C-alpha positions in Angstrom: 110.3 79.4 108.5 110.0 82.3 111.0 107.7 85.2 110.2 109.1 88.6 109.5 108.4 91.0 112.4 106.7 94.3 111.6 106.6 96.6 114.6 103.7 99.0 114.3 103.7 102.2 116.3 100.4 104.0 117.0 98.7 106.2 119.6 96.7 104.7 122.5 93.6 106.5 121.2 90.2 105.2 120.2 90.6 106.1 116.5 94.0 104.3 116.2 92.7 101.3 118.2 89.7 101.1 115.9 91.9 101.3 112.9 94.3 98.5 114.0 91.7 96.3 115.7 91.7 93.6 113.0 95.5 93.3 113.0 95.8 93.4 116.7 93.2 90.6 117.2 94.3 88.3 114.4 91.2 88.9 112.3 93.3 88.9 109.1 95.7 86.3 107.5 99.0 88.1 107.6 100.9 85.4 105.8 104.6 85.5 106.6 104.4 88.8 108.5 103.9 89.1 112.2 102.7 92.5 113.5 103.6 93.7 116.9 101.9 96.8 118.2 103.7 99.5 120.2 101.4 102.2 121.7 102.9 105.6 122.5 101.8 109.2 122.2 102.2 110.7 118.8 105.1 113.1 119.6 107.1 110.1 121.0 106.4 108.2 117.8 107.5 111.2 115.7 110.8 111.3 117.6 111.3 107.5 117.2 110.6 107.8 113.5 113.5 110.3 113.2 115.8 107.4 114.2 114.0 104.9 111.9 113.2 102.6 114.9 109.9 101.1 113.7 109.0 99.4 110.5 105.6 101.0 110.4 104.4 103.9 112.5 101.8 106.6 112.8 103.3 110.1 112.5 102.2 113.6 112.3 102.1 115.0 108.7 104.3 117.8 110.0 106.9 115.2 111.2 106.9 113.5 107.8 108.8 116.6 106.5 111.8 115.3 108.4 111.4 111.6 107.7 111.0 111.3 103.9 114.5 109.9 103.5 113.7 106.9 105.7 109.9 106.5 105.3 107.3 106.6 102.6 103.7 107.7 103.3 101.2 104.9 103.1 98.1 105.7 101.1 95.9 104.4 103.9 95.6 105.3 107.6 95.4 109.1 107.4 93.6 111.2 110.0 92.0 114.0 108.2 90.4 117.0 109.8 87.5 117.8 107.4 86.3 121.2 108.7 87.4 120.3 112.2 90.8 119.6 113.8 93.1 120.6 116.6 91.8 123.5 118.8 93.1 126.3 120.8 91.1 126.6 124.1 91.3 129.1 126.9 89.8 129.6 130.4 89.4 133.3 130.1 88.4 135.3 126.9 91.4 135.8 124.6 91.7 137.0 121.0 93.9 135.5 118.3 96.3 138.5 118.6 96.6 137.7 122.3 98.2 134.4 121.4 101.4 136.3 120.5 102.1 137.0 124.1 100.2 134.1 125.7 101.7 131.0 127.4 100.4 128.1 125.3 100.6 124.4 126.2 101.3 122.3 123.1 101.4 118.5 122.6 104.7 118.5 120.8 106.6 120.7 118.3 106.5 118.0 115.5 102.7 117.7 115.6 100.6 119.0 112.8 98.7 120.9 115.4 101.8 122.9 116.2 102.6 123.5 112.5 99.0 124.8 112.0 99.3 127.0 115.0 102.6 128.5 113.7 100.9 129.2 110.3 98.0 130.9 112.1 100.2 132.9 114.4 103.5 133.7 112.6 106.6 134.7 114.5 107.7 133.8 118.0 105.4 131.9 120.4 105.7 131.3 124.1 104.9 127.7 124.5 105.4 124.7 126.8 105.4 121.1 125.6 103.1 118.9 127.7 101.7 115.4 127.2 98.5 115.9 125.3 96.4 114.4 128.1 97.6 117.0 130.6 96.9 120.1 128.5 93.3 120.6 129.5 94.1 120.4 133.2 96.9 122.9 132.7 94.5 125.4 131.1 91.7 124.8 133.6 94.1 125.3 136.5 95.5 128.5 135.1 99.1 127.2 134.6 99.0 128.3 131.0 96.9 130.9 129.2 95.8 128.6 126.3 96.1 125.0 125.2 96.5 123.4 121.8 94.4 120.3 122.1 94.3 117.2 120.0 92.6 113.8 120.1 89.4 113.4 122.2 90.0 116.7 124.0 88.3 118.3 121.0 85.0 116.8 122.2 85.5 117.1 126.0 87.1 120.5 126.7 83.8 122.1 127.6 83.5 119.6 130.5 86.2 121.6 132.3 84.6 125.0 131.6 87.0 125.9 128.8 86.1 127.9 125.7 87.1 127.5 122.1 89.3 130.3 120.6 89.9 128.7 117.2 89.4 125.4 115.5 92.5 125.0 113.3 90.7 122.6 110.9 88.0 125.2 110.2 90.6 127.9 109.8 92.6 125.8 107.4 89.5 124.9 105.3 88.6 128.6 105.1 92.1 129.5 104.1 92.7 126.8 101.5 89.5 125.0 100.7 91.1 121.8 101.7 90.9 119.4 104.7 93.7 119.5 107.3 95.9 116.3 107.1 96.8 115.6 110.6 98.5 112.2 110.8 99.4 109.3 108.6 101.0 105.9 108.6 104.5 105.6 107.2 106.5 102.5 106.2 110.3 102.2 106.3 111.8 102.2 102.8 114.3 99.5 103.5 111.6 96.8 103.8 111.6 96.5 100.1 108.7 96.9 97.6 107.1 93.5 98.0 106.8 93.8 101.8 105.8 97.5 101.6 102.9 96.5 99.3 101.8 93.7 101.6 101.9 95.9 104.7 99.9 98.6 102.9 97.3 96.0 101.8 96.9 94.6 105.3 96.6 98.0 107.0 93.9 98.9 104.5 92.1 95.6 105.2 92.3 96.3 108.9 90.7 99.7 108.5 88.0 98.2 106.2 87.3 95.4 108.7 86.7 98.0 111.5 84.4 100.0 109.3 82.5 96.9 108.3 82.4 95.5 111.9 81.9 98.8 113.6 80.3 97.8 116.9 82.9 95.0 117.5 85.8 97.3 116.7 84.3 100.2 118.8 84.0 97.9 121.8 87.8 97.4 121.6 88.4 101.1 121.0 86.5 102.0 124.1 89.3 100.7 126.1 91.4 103.6 124.9 88.6 106.3 125.2 89.4 108.6 128.1 86.4 110.4 129.6 84.1 109.3 126.8 81.0 107.1 126.7 80.3 104.8 123.8 78.3 107.4 121.9 81.0 110.0 122.1 83.7 107.5 121.3 81.7 106.5 118.2 81.5 110.1 117.2 85.3 110.6 117.7 86.1 107.5 115.7 83.9 108.6 112.9 85.7 111.9 112.7 89.1 110.3 112.1 88.4 106.8 110.7 86.4 107.1 107.5 86.7 107.1 103.7 89.7 109.5 104.0 91.4 106.8 106.1 91.0 104.1 103.4 92.7 106.4 100.9 93.8 110.0 100.8 92.4 110.4 97.3 93.5 113.3 95.0 92.1 116.0 97.3 93.8 114.5 100.4 97.1 114.2 98.6 96.8 117.9 97.5 96.1 118.8 101.1 99.3 117.1 102.3 101.3 118.9 99.6 99.7 122.3 100.4 100.3 122.0 104.2 104.0 121.1 103.8 104.5 123.7 101.2 102.9 126.4 103.4 105.1 125.2 106.3 108.2 125.6 104.2 107.1 129.0 102.9 106.6 130.2 106.4 110.0 129.0 107.5 108.7 126.4 109.9 109.9 123.5 107.7 113.5 124.1 106.6 113.5 122.3 103.3 110.9 121.5 100.5 109.3 118.1 100.9 108.8 115.7 98.0 105.8 113.6 99.3 105.8 109.9 98.1 102.7 107.8 98.7 102.9 104.0 98.5 
């Protein structure tokens, strides 16, 4: 009997690679399910999820606001910014009020980073969407006034002589007392309850395997670590694959609800979002 194919979309980043190492390298018995991994940047995955293309995919929590009819949010696999998160960096000194008139490079309008920026700086923004890996260069070369950076750029921006204007994870924590929920894994509702439960279990086991076999999984993740040595990659993985990733918990769920509620109240998200975890 042929296995049921589950296509899993995630970013080509060390934290996602670490999270899915066990599934990608057949460390787990997946029964009658076959997992095929598709690696793309998070904004591309957000857009694909709008069309329901993949059975399971990483998405931005912001993007989930537009996907809840097709996908449910898995209780495992979240990337949580606990007093850290996406950053706005500049080459020359700027203030927060300067951002209203600055040209800002952003990694996508459906990213949680962009939602947090819109909450920080209400009203119109002048922005340009660039692939996340090109944003630091654009700021360093003066093509834009500021860059909204995600992923490992949060640990490497100083290498290009750039300065931190604001850490949105810190700002959110000070504003709400909650961590900033950046990304999560979603599962397509039409898979049915039994398959959804099994997919959820296996992803959680893959995360747990990585945490319990850290050096082995980190060696694999290093293949996706741009401009990072092993020590820095280990630090980055630790920021986004941890106890939060095994399960949001009550506080993590509250953070998701609060973020999407704030986005709706600010007019960034058009409709209220009923979040369903599975």
